[in-house]
Structures are given as C-alpha cells and as structure tokens.
N, CA, C and O atoms as CSV, one atom per row, in Angstrom:
chain,resi,resn,atom,element,x,y,z
A,1,UNK,N,N,99.829,80.526,107.272
A,1,UNK,CA,C,99.716,79.484,106.173
A,1,UNK,C,C,100.646,78.317,106.657
A,1,UNK,O,O,101.771,78.459,107.137
A,2,UNK,N,N,100.124,77.398,106.492
A,2,UNK,CA,C,101.066,75.996,106.697
A,2,UNK,C,C,101.906,75.841,105.657
A,2,UNK,O,O,101.480,75.956,104.508
A,3,UNK,N,N,103.202,75.560,105.918
A,3,UNK,CA,C,104.181,75.605,105.059
A,3,UNK,C,C,105.141,74.387,105.064
A,3,UNK,O,O,105.131,73.585,105.997
A,4,UNK,N,N,105.904,74.277,104.084
A,4,UNK,CA,C,107.185,73.328,103.950
A,4,UNK,C,C,108.295,74.482,104.040
A,4,UNK,O,O,108.362,75.472,103.312
A,5,UNK,N,N,109.046,74.178,104.964
A,5,UNK,CA,C,110.293,75.199,104.937
A,5,UNK,C,C,111.580,74.441,105.000
A,5,UNK,O,O,111.742,73.539,105.822
A,6,UNK,N,N,112.462,74.784,104.174
A,6,UNK,CA,C,113.737,74.269,103.869
A,6,UNK,C,C,114.679,75.394,104.258
A,6,UNK,O,O,114.535,76.522,103.787
A,7,UNK,N,N,115.648,75.088,105.123
A,7,UNK,CA,C,116.559,75.803,105.607
A,7,UNK,C,C,118.113,75.220,105.277
A,7,UNK,O,O,118.420,74.077,105.617
A,8,UNK,N,N,118.903,75.965,104.700
A,8,UNK,CA,C,120.228,75.629,104.470
A,8,UNK,C,C,121.156,76.461,105.152
A,8,UNK,O,O,121.268,77.596,104.688
A,9,UNK,N,N,121.844,76.175,106.134
A,9,UNK,CA,C,122.735,76.943,106.987
A,9,UNK,C,C,124.333,76.515,106.916
A,9,UNK,O,O,124.726,75.383,107.195
A,10,UNK,N,N,125.053,77.428,106.564
A,10,UNK,CA,C,126.507,77.346,106.328
A,10,UNK,C,C,127.331,77.795,107.402
A,10,UNK,O,O,127.176,78.997,107.614
A,11,UNK,N,N,128.192,77.210,108.184
A,11,UNK,CA,C,128.982,77.658,109.097
A,11,UNK,C,C,130.560,77.645,108.716
A,11,UNK,O,O,131.069,76.607,108.290
A,12,UNK,N,N,131.206,78.659,108.859
A,12,UNK,CA,C,132.627,78.455,108.306
A,12,UNK,C,C,133.568,79.059,109.702
A,12,UNK,O,O,133.529,80.187,110.194
A,13,UNK,N,N,134.308,78.001,110.069
A,13,UNK,CA,C,135.318,78.279,111.232
A,13,UNK,C,C,136.639,78.180,110.758
A,13,UNK,O,O,136.955,77.115,110.229
A,14,UNK,N,N,137.554,79.172,110.851
A,14,UNK,CA,C,138.987,78.928,110.339
A,14,UNK,C,C,138.725,78.520,108.740
A,14,UNK,O,O,137.986,79.236,108.064
A,15,UNK,N,N,139.303,77.444,108.216
A,15,UNK,CA,C,139.377,76.877,107.054
A,15,UNK,C,C,138.285,75.849,106.885
A,15,UNK,O,O,138.204,75.435,105.729
A,16,UNK,N,N,137.342,75.283,107.819
A,16,UNK,CA,C,136.432,74.496,107.744
A,16,UNK,C,C,135.118,75.010,107.532
A,16,UNK,O,O,134.729,75.995,108.159
A,17,UNK,N,N,134.375,74.397,106.666
A,17,UNK,CA,C,132.982,74.863,106.390
A,17,UNK,C,C,132.114,73.501,106.527
A,17,UNK,O,O,132.482,72.396,106.129
A,18,UNK,N,N,130.825,73.815,107.204
A,18,UNK,CA,C,129.979,72.718,107.468
A,18,UNK,C,C,128.657,73.407,107.031
A,18,UNK,O,O,128.432,74.602,107.222
A,19,UNK,N,N,127.757,72.489,106.391
A,19,UNK,CA,C,126.670,72.945,106.026
A,19,UNK,C,C,125.542,71.690,106.459
A,19,UNK,O,O,125.741,70.476,106.406
A,20,UNK,N,N,124.484,72.305,106.833
A,20,UNK,CA,C,123.235,71.584,107.387
A,20,UNK,C,C,122.164,72.045,106.661
A,20,UNK,O,O,122.030,73.233,106.366
A,21,UNK,N,N,121.234,70.999,106.294
A,21,UNK,CA,C,119.887,71.373,105.510
A,21,UNK,C,C,118.941,70.670,106.324
A,21,UNK,O,O,119.220,69.565,106.790
A,22,UNK,N,N,117.776,71.266,106.539
A,22,UNK,CA,C,116.586,70.787,107.127
A,22,UNK,C,C,115.293,71.241,106.304
A,22,UNK,O,O,115.061,72.385,105.913
A,23,UNK,N,N,114.612,70.265,106.148
A,23,UNK,CA,C,113.087,70.472,105.526
A,23,UNK,C,C,112.199,69.902,106.554
A,23,UNK,O,O,112.404,68.835,107.132
A,24,UNK,N,N,111.073,70.790,106.764
A,24,UNK,CA,C,110.299,70.527,107.994
A,24,UNK,C,C,109.025,71.287,107.722
A,24,UNK,O,O,108.984,72.227,106.929
A,25,UNK,N,N,107.915,70.820,108.453
A,25,UNK,CA,C,106.645,71.460,108.421
A,25,UNK,C,C,106.790,72.859,109.381
A,25,UNK,O,O,107.710,72.930,110.196
A,26,UNK,N,N,105.963,73.790,109.244
A,26,UNK,CA,C,105.985,74.953,109.934
A,26,UNK,C,C,104.971,76.004,109.567
A,26,UNK,O,O,104.002,75.658,108.890
A,27,UNK,N,N,105.079,77.022,109.879
A,27,UNK,CA,C,103.896,78.216,109.467
A,27,UNK,C,C,104.753,79.379,108.995
A,27,UNK,O,O,105.906,79.644,109.335
A,28,UNK,N,N,103.965,80.017,108.148
A,28,UNK,CA,C,104.533,81.583,107.797
A,28,UNK,C,C,103.348,82.440,108.216
A,28,UNK,O,O,102.179,82.201,107.913
A,29,UNK,N,N,103.782,83.477,108.955
A,29,UNK,CA,C,102.551,84.414,109.434
A,29,UNK,C,C,102.845,85.786,109.080
A,29,UNK,O,O,103.992,86.194,109.259
A,30,UNK,N,N,101.983,86.532,108.613
A,30,UNK,CA,C,102.189,88.019,108.261
A,30,UNK,C,C,101.574,88.801,109.484
A,30,UNK,O,O,100.402,88.805,109.860
A,31,UNK,N,N,102.816,89.555,110.083
A,31,UNK,CA,C,102.506,90.393,111.146
A,31,UNK,C,C,102.698,91.523,110.951
A,31,UNK,O,O,103.261,91.819,109.897
A,32,UNK,N,N,102.314,92.563,111.868
A,32,UNK,CA,C,102.095,93.834,111.877
A,32,UNK,C,C,103.609,94.453,111.415
A,32,UNK,O,O,103.698,95.436,110.679
A,33,UNK,N,N,104.620,93.827,111.883
A,33,UNK,CA,C,105.979,94.298,111.434
A,33,UNK,C,C,106.896,93.697,110.576
A,33,UNK,O,O,108.089,93.950,110.412
A,34,UNK,N,N,106.092,92.768,109.986
A,34,UNK,CA,C,106.818,91.907,108.757
A,34,UNK,C,C,106.141,90.417,108.698
A,34,UNK,O,O,104.956,90.231,108.425
A,35,UNK,N,N,107.110,89.363,109.007
A,35,UNK,CA,C,106.605,87.860,108.881
A,35,UNK,C,C,107.166,87.135,110.012
A,35,UNK,O,O,108.162,87.539,110.612
A,36,UNK,N,N,106.574,86.128,110.293
A,36,UNK,CA,C,107.038,85.229,111.602
A,36,UNK,C,C,107.080,83.854,110.656
A,36,UNK,O,O,106.225,83.545,109.826
A,37,UNK,N,N,108.117,83.212,110.940
A,37,UNK,CA,C,108.468,81.854,110.499
A,37,UNK,C,C,108.570,80.973,111.697
A,37,UNK,O,O,109.357,81.296,112.586
A,38,UNK,N,N,107.795,79.808,111.816
A,38,UNK,CA,C,107.698,79.077,112.784
A,38,UNK,C,C,108.096,77.665,112.525
A,38,UNK,O,O,107.569,77.103,111.565
A,39,UNK,N,N,108.977,77.004,113.272
A,39,UNK,CA,C,109.170,75.412,112.942
A,39,UNK,C,C,109.938,74.911,114.215
A,39,UNK,O,O,110.408,75.583,115.134
A,40,UNK,N,N,109.943,73.554,114.027
A,40,UNK,CA,C,110.498,72.949,115.108
A,40,UNK,C,C,111.783,72.154,114.856
A,40,UNK,O,O,111.804,71.361,113.915
A,41,UNK,N,N,112.732,72.301,115.550
A,41,UNK,CA,C,114.272,71.727,115.155
A,41,UNK,C,C,114.032,70.242,115.324
A,41,UNK,O,O,113.092,69.715,115.918
A,42,UNK,N,N,114.906,69.736,114.785
A,42,UNK,CA,C,114.991,67.991,114.696
A,42,UNK,C,C,116.402,67.662,115.119
A,42,UNK,O,O,117.245,68.519,115.389
A,43,UNK,N,N,116.619,66.217,115.161
A,43,UNK,CA,C,117.747,65.744,115.564
A,43,UNK,C,C,118.973,65.967,114.559
A,43,UNK,O,O,120.141,66.019,114.945
A,44,UNK,N,N,118.541,66.103,113.124
A,44,UNK,CA,C,119.441,66.598,112.314
A,44,UNK,C,C,120.254,67.722,112.423
A,44,UNK,O,O,121.394,67.714,111.959
A,45,UNK,N,N,119.656,68.943,113.139
A,45,UNK,CA,C,120.180,69.934,113.494
A,45,UNK,C,C,120.959,69.902,114.783
A,45,UNK,O,O,121.826,70.737,115.038
A,46,UNK,N,N,120.652,68.989,115.530
A,46,UNK,CA,C,121.250,68.842,116.875
A,46,UNK,C,C,120.501,69.616,117.916
A,46,UNK,O,O,120.984,69.696,119.045
A,47,UNK,N,N,119.308,70.218,117.618
A,47,UNK,CA,C,118.757,70.867,118.587
A,47,UNK,C,C,117.262,70.337,118.667
A,47,UNK,O,O,116.364,71.178,118.658
A,48,UNK,N,N,116.939,68.959,118.748
A,48,UNK,CA,C,115.678,68.423,119.084
A,48,UNK,C,C,115.160,68.873,120.245
A,48,UNK,O,O,115.909,69.044,121.207
A,49,UNK,N,N,113.817,69.128,120.327
A,49,UNK,CA,C,113.138,69.741,121.550
A,49,UNK,C,C,113.148,71.164,121.356
A,49,UNK,O,O,112.535,71.853,122.171
A,50,UNK,N,N,113.697,71.658,120.487
A,50,UNK,CA,C,113.713,73.339,120.421
A,50,UNK,C,C,112.606,73.818,119.230
A,50,UNK,O,O,112.417,73.187,118.191
A,51,UNK,N,N,112.056,74.822,119.534
A,51,UNK,CA,C,111.185,75.435,118.710
A,51,UNK,C,C,111.679,76.843,118.208
A,51,UNK,O,O,112.012,77.668,119.058
A,52,UNK,N,N,111.743,77.161,116.874
A,52,UNK,CA,C,112.280,78.283,116.302
A,52,UNK,C,C,111.293,79.088,115.721
A,52,UNK,O,O,110.451,78.598,114.970
A,53,UNK,N,N,111.326,80.517,116.055
A,53,UNK,CA,C,110.638,81.486,115.278
A,53,UNK,C,C,111.698,82.505,114.631
A,53,UNK,O,O,112.638,83.020,115.236
A,54,UNK,N,N,111.437,82.650,113.586
A,54,UNK,CA,C,112.218,83.699,112.859
A,54,UNK,C,C,111.380,85.003,112.369
A,54,UNK,O,O,110.561,85.018,111.450
A,55,UNK,N,N,111.771,86.086,113.186
A,55,UNK,CA,C,110.966,87.201,112.849
A,55,UNK,C,C,111.622,88.030,111.875
A,55,UNK,O,O,112.772,88.404,112.104
A,56,UNK,N,N,111.010,88.378,110.773
A,56,UNK,CA,C,111.702,89.140,109.662
A,56,UNK,C,C,110.941,90.420,109.626
A,56,UNK,O,O,109.711,90.422,109.638
A,57,UNK,N,N,111.761,91.671,109.575
A,57,UNK,CA,C,111.209,92.913,109.294
A,57,UNK,C,C,112.253,93.652,108.396
A,57,UNK,O,O,113.281,93.068,108.054
A,58,UNK,N,N,111.999,94.883,108.031
A,58,UNK,CA,C,112.720,95.586,106.895
A,58,UNK,C,C,114.187,95.365,106.868
A,58,UNK,O,O,114.756,94.961,105.854
A,59,UNK,N,N,114.821,95.638,108.020
A,59,UNK,CA,C,116.256,95.541,108.166
A,59,UNK,C,C,116.765,94.777,109.249
A,59,UNK,O,O,117.910,94.967,109.658
A,60,UNK,N,N,115.947,93.861,109.787
A,60,UNK,CA,C,116.354,92.969,111.066
A,60,UNK,C,C,115.684,91.564,110.884
A,60,UNK,O,O,114.579,91.409,110.365
A,61,UNK,N,N,116.420,90.631,111.334
A,61,UNK,CA,C,115.984,89.293,111.460
A,61,UNK,C,C,116.197,88.930,113.081
A,61,UNK,O,O,117.282,89.197,113.597
A,62,UNK,N,N,115.314,88.421,113.731
A,62,UNK,CA,C,115.343,87.940,115.079
A,62,UNK,C,C,115.322,86.610,114.993
A,62,UNK,O,O,114.356,86.176,114.366
A,63,UNK,N,N,116.123,85.758,115.448
A,63,UNK,CA,C,116.302,84.352,115.488
A,63,UNK,C,C,115.864,83.916,117.116
A,63,UNK,O,O,116.702,83.931,118.017
A,64,UNK,N,N,114.536,83.557,117.324
A,64,UNK,CA,C,114.340,83.139,118.757
A,64,UNK,C,C,114.072,81.573,118.833
A,64,UNK,O,O,113.314,80.952,118.088
A,65,UNK,N,N,114.761,81.100,119.771
A,65,UNK,CA,C,114.552,79.485,120.004
A,65,UNK,C,C,114.191,79.355,121.427
A,65,UNK,O,O,114.907,79.882,122.279
A,66,UNK,N,N,113.103,78.671,121.758
A,66,UNK,CA,C,112.518,78.254,122.827
A,66,UNK,C,C,112.765,76.546,123.064
A,66,UNK,O,O,112.831,75.803,122.084
A,67,UNK,N,N,112.889,76.037,124.426
A,67,UNK,CA,C,112.986,74.723,124.690
A,67,UNK,C,C,114.454,74.268,124.996
A,67,UNK,O,O,115.131,75.061,125.650
A,68,UNK,N,N,114.961,73.229,124.650
A,68,UNK,CA,C,116.077,72.731,125.154
A,68,UNK,C,C,117.175,73.581,124.756
A,68,UNK,O,O,118.060,73.684,125.606
A,69,UNK,N,N,117.356,74.277,123.574
A,69,UNK,CA,C,118.357,75.107,123.158
A,69,UNK,C,C,117.733,76.557,122.870
A,69,UNK,O,O,117.593,77.012,121.735
A,70,UNK,N,N,117.337,77.296,124.188
A,70,UNK,CA,C,117.076,78.805,123.997
A,70,UNK,C,C,118.071,79.604,123.832
A,70,UNK,O,O,119.138,79.617,124.446
A,71,UNK,N,N,117.603,80.478,122.737
A,71,UNK,CA,C,118.470,81.544,122.452
A,71,UNK,C,C,117.681,82.612,121.962
A,71,UNK,O,O,116.458,82.515,121.868
A,72,UNK,N,N,118.417,83.786,121.596
A,72,UNK,CA,C,117.550,84.960,121.057
A,72,UNK,C,C,119.045,85.679,120.376
A,72,UNK,O,O,120.043,86.034,121.003
A,73,UNK,N,N,118.791,85.743,118.868
A,73,UNK,CA,C,119.900,86.432,118.362
A,73,UNK,C,C,119.209,87.609,117.414
A,73,UNK,O,O,118.276,87.351,116.653
A,74,UNK,N,N,119.714,88.769,117.539
A,74,UNK,CA,C,119.372,89.788,116.654
A,74,UNK,C,C,120.378,90.051,115.670
A,74,UNK,O,O,121.567,90.250,115.919
A,75,UNK,N,N,119.735,90.041,114.318
A,75,UNK,CA,C,120.770,90.151,113.342
A,75,UNK,C,C,120.164,91.366,112.561
A,75,UNK,O,O,119.189,91.222,111.825
A,76,UNK,N,N,120.842,92.674,112.772
A,76,UNK,CA,C,120.385,93.827,111.904
A,76,UNK,C,C,121.532,94.060,111.125
A,76,UNK,O,O,122.670,93.822,111.531
A,77,UNK,N,N,121.201,94.631,109.751
A,77,UNK,CA,C,122.102,94.868,108.821
A,77,UNK,C,C,122.993,95.846,109.193
A,77,UNK,O,O,122.538,96.901,109.635
A,78,UNK,N,N,124.330,95.669,109.083
A,78,UNK,CA,C,125.594,96.376,109.392
A,78,UNK,C,C,125.488,96.950,110.918
A,78,UNK,O,O,125.992,98.011,111.285
A,79,UNK,N,N,124.847,96.179,111.622
A,79,UNK,CA,C,125.019,96.615,113.213
A,79,UNK,C,C,125.130,95.482,113.969
A,79,UNK,O,O,124.677,94.388,113.633
A,80,UNK,N,N,125.850,95.766,115.200
A,80,UNK,CA,C,126.658,94.691,116.017
A,80,UNK,C,C,125.501,94.641,117.119
A,80,UNK,O,O,124.962,95.671,117.525
A,81,UNK,N,N,125.185,93.447,117.541
A,81,UNK,CA,C,124.326,93.190,118.584
A,81,UNK,C,C,124.978,92.148,119.482
A,81,UNK,O,O,125.816,91.375,119.018
A,82,UNK,N,N,124.599,92.114,120.780
A,82,UNK,CA,C,125.031,90.942,121.791
A,82,UNK,C,C,123.798,90.485,122.312
A,82,UNK,O,O,122.819,91.156,122.636
A,83,UNK,N,N,124.009,88.947,122.363
A,83,UNK,CA,C,122.724,88.202,122.737
A,83,UNK,C,C,123.269,87.239,123.830
A,83,UNK,O,O,124.486,87.096,123.945
A,84,UNK,N,N,122.425,86.598,124.609
A,84,UNK,CA,C,122.781,85.326,125.319
A,84,UNK,C,C,122.448,84.054,124.511
A,84,UNK,O,O,121.438,83.884,123.829
A,85,UNK,N,N,123.395,83.246,124.688
A,85,UNK,CA,C,123.255,81.861,123.986
A,85,UNK,C,C,123.467,80.977,124.864
A,85,UNK,O,O,124.548,80.974,125.452
A,86,UNK,N,N,122.285,79.835,125.209
A,86,UNK,CA,C,122.398,78.973,126.121
A,86,UNK,C,C,122.984,77.534,125.168
A,86,UNK,O,O,122.612,77.202,124.042
A,87,UNK,N,N,123.876,76.943,125.943
A,87,UNK,CA,C,124.335,75.715,125.552
A,87,UNK,C,C,124.307,74.483,126.632
A,87,UNK,O,O,124.178,74.756,127.826
A,88,UNK,N,N,124.398,73.482,126.313
A,88,UNK,CA,C,124.359,72.498,127.285
A,88,UNK,C,C,125.489,72.693,128.377
A,88,UNK,O,O,125.352,72.210,129.500
A,89,UNK,N,N,126.558,73.383,128.028
A,89,UNK,CA,C,127.549,73.785,128.965
A,89,UNK,C,C,127.474,75.106,129.782
A,89,UNK,O,O,128.299,75.440,130.632
A,90,UNK,N,N,126.477,75.746,129.444
A,90,UNK,CA,C,126.372,76.956,130.199
A,90,UNK,C,C,125.994,78.073,129.084
A,90,UNK,O,O,126.116,77.832,127.884
A,91,UNK,N,N,125.499,79.386,129.610
A,91,UNK,CA,C,125.304,80.399,128.747
A,91,UNK,C,C,126.604,81.324,128.424
A,91,UNK,O,O,127.514,81.515,129.231
A,92,UNK,N,N,126.548,81.800,127.273
A,92,UNK,CA,C,127.782,82.562,126.972
A,92,UNK,C,C,127.046,83.819,126.050
A,92,UNK,O,O,125.989,83.731,125.426
A,93,UNK,N,N,127.820,84.844,126.153
A,93,UNK,CA,C,127.520,86.030,125.384
A,93,UNK,C,C,128.007,86.275,124.141
A,93,UNK,O,O,129.222,86.443,124.035
A,94,UNK,N,N,127.249,86.337,123.085
A,94,UNK,CA,C,127.683,86.394,121.634
A,94,UNK,C,C,127.524,87.741,121.092
A,94,UNK,O,O,126.652,88.498,121.519
A,95,UNK,N,N,128.310,88.053,120.199
A,95,UNK,CA,C,128.170,89.222,119.486
A,95,UNK,C,C,127.863,88.884,117.770
A,95,UNK,O,O,128.577,88.178,117.057
A,96,UNK,N,N,126.820,89.475,117.427
A,96,UNK,CA,C,126.484,89.247,116.004
A,96,UNK,C,C,126.735,90.430,115.057
A,96,UNK,O,O,126.707,91.554,115.558
A,97,UNK,N,N,126.945,90.318,113.917
A,97,UNK,CA,C,126.947,91.325,112.865
A,97,UNK,C,C,126.659,90.897,111.582
A,97,UNK,O,O,127.441,90.222,110.911
A,98,UNK,N,N,125.309,91.350,111.129
A,98,UNK,CA,C,124.823,90.944,109.879
A,98,UNK,C,C,125.478,91.582,108.715
A,98,UNK,O,O,125.736,92.786,108.752
A,99,UNK,N,N,125.743,90.911,107.763
A,99,UNK,CA,C,126.552,91.384,106.452
A,99,UNK,C,C,125.598,91.174,105.545
A,99,UNK,O,O,125.907,91.694,104.473
A,100,UNK,N,N,124.396,90.540,105.523
A,100,UNK,CA,C,123.584,90.592,104.421
A,100,UNK,C,C,122.274,90.286,104.918
A,100,UNK,O,O,122.213,89.574,105.921
A,101,UNK,N,N,121.149,90.725,104.356
A,101,UNK,CA,C,119.812,90.489,104.579
A,101,UNK,C,C,118.947,90.882,103.551
A,101,UNK,O,O,118.833,92.045,103.165
A,102,UNK,N,N,118.149,89.620,102.967
A,102,UNK,CA,C,117.247,89.965,101.840
A,102,UNK,C,C,116.172,89.002,101.965
A,102,UNK,O,O,116.514,87.911,102.422
A,103,UNK,N,N,114.864,89.166,101.641
A,103,UNK,CA,C,113.887,88.465,101.685
A,103,UNK,C,C,112.886,88.920,100.643
A,103,UNK,O,O,112.866,90.083,100.240
A,104,UNK,N,N,112.031,87.952,100.199
A,104,UNK,CA,C,110.922,88.057,99.279
A,104,UNK,C,C,109.924,87.115,99.804
A,104,UNK,O,O,109.881,85.976,99.341
A,105,UNK,N,N,109.035,87.531,100.828
A,105,UNK,CA,C,108.079,86.777,101.294
A,105,UNK,C,C,106.621,87.409,100.991
A,105,UNK,O,O,106.444,88.617,100.833
A,106,UNK,N,N,105.563,86.394,100.930
A,106,UNK,CA,C,104.220,86.642,100.592
A,106,UNK,C,C,103.352,85.728,101.221
A,106,UNK,O,O,103.829,84.912,102.010
A,107,UNK,N,N,101.972,85.754,100.949
A,107,UNK,CA,C,101.127,84.868,101.589
A,107,UNK,C,C,101.362,83.449,101.094
A,107,UNK,O,O,100.898,82.511,101.743
A,108,UNK,N,N,102.103,83.228,99.906
A,108,UNK,CA,C,102.208,81.989,99.446
A,108,UNK,C,C,103.539,81.340,99.508
A,108,UNK,O,O,103.852,80.347,98.851
A,109,UNK,N,N,104.348,82.010,100.396
A,109,UNK,CA,C,105.930,81.621,100.603
A,109,UNK,C,C,106.917,82.648,100.212
A,109,UNK,O,O,106.749,83.867,100.184
A,110,UNK,N,N,107.797,82.079,99.964
A,110,UNK,CA,C,109.021,82.865,99.458
A,110,UNK,C,C,110.427,82.558,99.922
A,110,UNK,O,O,110.696,81.405,100.261
A,111,UNK,N,N,111.308,83.478,99.957
A,111,UNK,CA,C,112.696,83.014,100.628
A,111,UNK,C,C,113.356,84.362,101.337
A,111,UNK,O,O,113.135,85.537,101.044
A,112,UNK,N,N,114.210,83.844,102.329
A,112,UNK,CA,C,114.846,84.710,103.093
A,112,UNK,C,C,116.423,84.345,103.140
A,112,UNK,O,O,116.855,83.203,103.297
A,113,UNK,N,N,117.075,85.312,103.005
A,113,UNK,CA,C,118.550,84.832,103.070
A,113,UNK,C,C,119.326,85.877,104.043
A,113,UNK,O,O,119.074,87.067,103.854
A,114,UNK,N,N,120.125,85.582,104.932
A,114,UNK,CA,C,120.914,86.288,105.667
A,114,UNK,C,C,122.234,85.779,105.906
A,114,UNK,O,O,122.372,84.567,106.073
A,115,UNK,N,N,123.176,86.516,105.942
A,115,UNK,CA,C,124.768,86.423,106.569
A,115,UNK,C,C,125.019,87.115,107.584
A,115,UNK,O,O,124.556,88.247,107.719
A,116,UNK,N,N,125.966,86.416,108.654
A,116,UNK,CA,C,126.457,87.107,109.637
A,116,UNK,C,C,127.629,86.446,110.291
A,116,UNK,O,O,127.890,85.265,110.060
A,117,UNK,N,N,128.412,87.257,111.183
A,117,UNK,CA,C,129.374,86.652,111.758
A,117,UNK,C,C,129.115,86.641,113.277
A,117,UNK,O,O,128.468,87.564,113.770
A,118,UNK,N,N,129.591,85.639,114.041
A,118,UNK,CA,C,129.621,85.475,115.298
A,118,UNK,C,C,130.646,85.280,116.057
A,118,UNK,O,O,131.492,84.415,115.831
A,119,UNK,N,N,130.663,86.104,117.071
A,119,UNK,CA,C,132.046,86.179,117.907
A,119,UNK,C,C,131.792,86.363,119.546
A,119,UNK,O,O,130.733,86.749,120.039
A,120,UNK,N,N,132.830,86.051,120.179
A,120,UNK,CA,C,132.754,86.104,121.632
A,120,UNK,C,C,134.009,86.636,122.000
A,120,UNK,O,O,134.949,86.587,121.206
A,121,UNK,N,N,134.134,87.191,123.234
A,121,UNK,CA,C,135.349,87.851,123.700
A,121,UNK,C,C,136.048,88.872,122.828
A,121,UNK,O,O,137.274,88.968,122.879
A,122,UNK,N,N,135.363,89.595,122.074
A,122,UNK,CA,C,135.691,90.424,121.143
A,122,UNK,C,C,136.361,90.195,119.787
A,122,UNK,O,O,136.845,91.106,119.114
A,123,UNK,N,N,136.349,88.943,119.452
A,123,UNK,CA,C,136.705,88.476,118.175
A,123,UNK,C,C,135.722,87.756,117.560
A,123,UNK,O,O,134.770,87.237,118.143
A,124,UNK,N,N,136.042,87.702,115.852
A,124,UNK,CA,C,135.110,86.946,115.148
A,124,UNK,C,C,135.724,85.496,115.104
A,124,UNK,O,O,136.873,85.138,114.845
A,125,UNK,N,N,134.551,84.742,115.452
A,125,UNK,CA,C,134.850,83.242,115.588
A,125,UNK,C,C,134.314,82.393,114.341
A,125,UNK,O,O,134.895,81.405,113.892
A,126,UNK,N,N,133.258,82.864,113.908
A,126,UNK,CA,C,132.841,82.207,112.510
A,126,UNK,C,C,131.850,83.077,111.913
A,126,UNK,O,O,131.220,84.005,112.420
A,127,UNK,N,N,131.828,82.510,110.515
A,127,UNK,CA,C,130.845,83.306,109.576
A,127,UNK,C,C,129.763,82.322,109.085
A,127,UNK,O,O,129.989,81.169,108.717
A,128,UNK,N,N,128.534,82.938,109.128
A,128,UNK,CA,C,127.347,81.965,108.725
A,128,UNK,C,C,126.415,82.478,107.749
A,128,UNK,O,O,126.131,83.675,107.804
A,129,UNK,N,N,125.892,81.734,106.853
A,129,UNK,CA,C,124.793,82.057,105.972
A,129,UNK,C,C,123.580,81.102,106.004
A,129,UNK,O,O,123.678,79.879,106.104
A,130,UNK,N,N,122.312,81.862,105.899
A,130,UNK,CA,C,121.187,80.949,106.181
A,130,UNK,C,C,120.160,81.295,104.997
A,130,UNK,O,O,119.767,82.444,104.798
A,131,UNK,N,N,119.849,80.424,104.395
A,131,UNK,CA,C,118.988,80.528,103.100
A,131,UNK,C,C,117.795,79.645,103.452
A,131,UNK,O,O,117.889,78.419,103.517
A,132,UNK,N,N,116.465,80.445,103.718
A,132,UNK,CA,C,115.370,79.794,103.965
A,132,UNK,C,C,114.305,79.792,102.947
A,132,UNK,O,O,113.861,80.892,102.621
A,133,UNK,N,N,113.816,78.718,102.385
A,133,UNK,CA,C,112.794,78.651,101.335
A,133,UNK,C,C,111.470,78.132,101.854
A,133,UNK,O,O,111.410,77.028,102.394
A,134,UNK,N,N,110.368,78.934,101.697
A,134,UNK,CA,C,109.045,78.477,102.317
A,134,UNK,C,C,108.066,78.321,101.072
A,134,UNK,O,O,108.057,79.156,100.168
A,135,UNK,N,N,107.358,77.357,101.082
A,135,UNK,CA,C,106.258,77.056,100.199
A,135,UNK,C,C,104.950,76.416,100.888
A,135,UNK,O,O,105.037,75.639,101.838
A,136,UNK,N,N,103.705,76.828,100.302
A,136,UNK,CA,C,102.687,76.542,100.879
A,136,UNK,C,C,102.544,74.829,100.994
A,136,UNK,O,O,102.797,74.122,100.019
A,137,UNK,N,N,102.157,74.326,102.162
A,137,UNK,CA,C,101.980,72.968,102.457
A,137,UNK,C,C,100.664,72.531,101.981
A,137,UNK,O,O,99.716,72.692,102.749
A,138,UNK,N,N,100.440,71.950,100.717
A,138,UNK,CA,C,99.051,71.621,100.122
A,138,UNK,C,C,98.525,70.436,100.825
A,138,UNK,O,O,97.305,70.279,100.765
A,139,UNK,N,N,99.164,69.649,101.425
A,139,UNK,CA,C,98.672,68.715,102.297
A,139,UNK,C,C,97.844,69.014,103.570
A,139,UNK,O,O,97.035,68.231,104.067
A,140,UNK,N,N,98.199,70.449,104.112
A,140,UNK,CA,C,97.504,70.824,105.225
A,140,UNK,C,C,96.820,72.165,104.931
A,140,UNK,O,O,96.612,72.975,105.834
A,141,UNK,N,N,96.509,72.366,103.785
A,141,UNK,CA,C,95.972,73.655,103.349
A,141,UNK,C,C,94.289,73.535,103.876
A,141,UNK,O,O,93.510,74.466,103.671
C-alpha cells in the first residue's frame, strides 16, 4: 500500500530531550512474518540518502537502514541485542534493549510504538521512543 508515514522520535540523553518529526511517503507491506514499513530519510532527520525499512513482527522490530547511514538494529521486547551502527566517523557496536513494543497495523494503515535504551561500552547512554502513524496515500492509490 502506498502510504503517508509520520514518524515522531524522541531521544533523551542525561537531562536533555530532543524530538524529531518526519512526514514522508512510503509503503506498508504485509509479509509472512508481519509488516514492513519502507520510507526514505530526509535532510530533516540528518540522514538524507538513507532508505529505512522497519520490519514488524509479534515481539520484534528490526530497523534496517541502507545507503549513507547503514545500520541494523534489533529491538525485541525485554531482550538485549548488539548491533553494528555506521556513522560518518566509523562503525560502533551498540547494545539495545526494548522496553515497549505495541502495534496495530492493517492493510489500510495503523500505528507502531516502541521504546528502547541504547548503550555502548556496557552502559546505557540514551533512551528513545518512536511513534509511527501510517495512513493510505489516496493521491497514489
């Protein structure tokens, strides 16, 4: 399905909270294991030239980015995962721990919410929440 996708991401580091909102065109696809959300990042997110796919299944979200900011984050509720994350300054090993994962998706859109901590060198460095809203793009139906 062609979709209008709105992503609101919040990052908290120490006592500082930053929120980024992106509304873009993309697709929502029903797969054998759940749902895939596809969209392109923009200058607003600081990741222009990056394509993002969010793979959603029962208890897991995989955030896969290709292009100039390639990364692969596995977020599984109440489980710690380690992932490689490429930055303009080099690759780092990140640990993720999902604290929430909720979704209500169908062939006409829906919502996805997840929260996680991110850390490296064995410590928690930041807390993140992501809320994605998807609706059918009637202009491209």
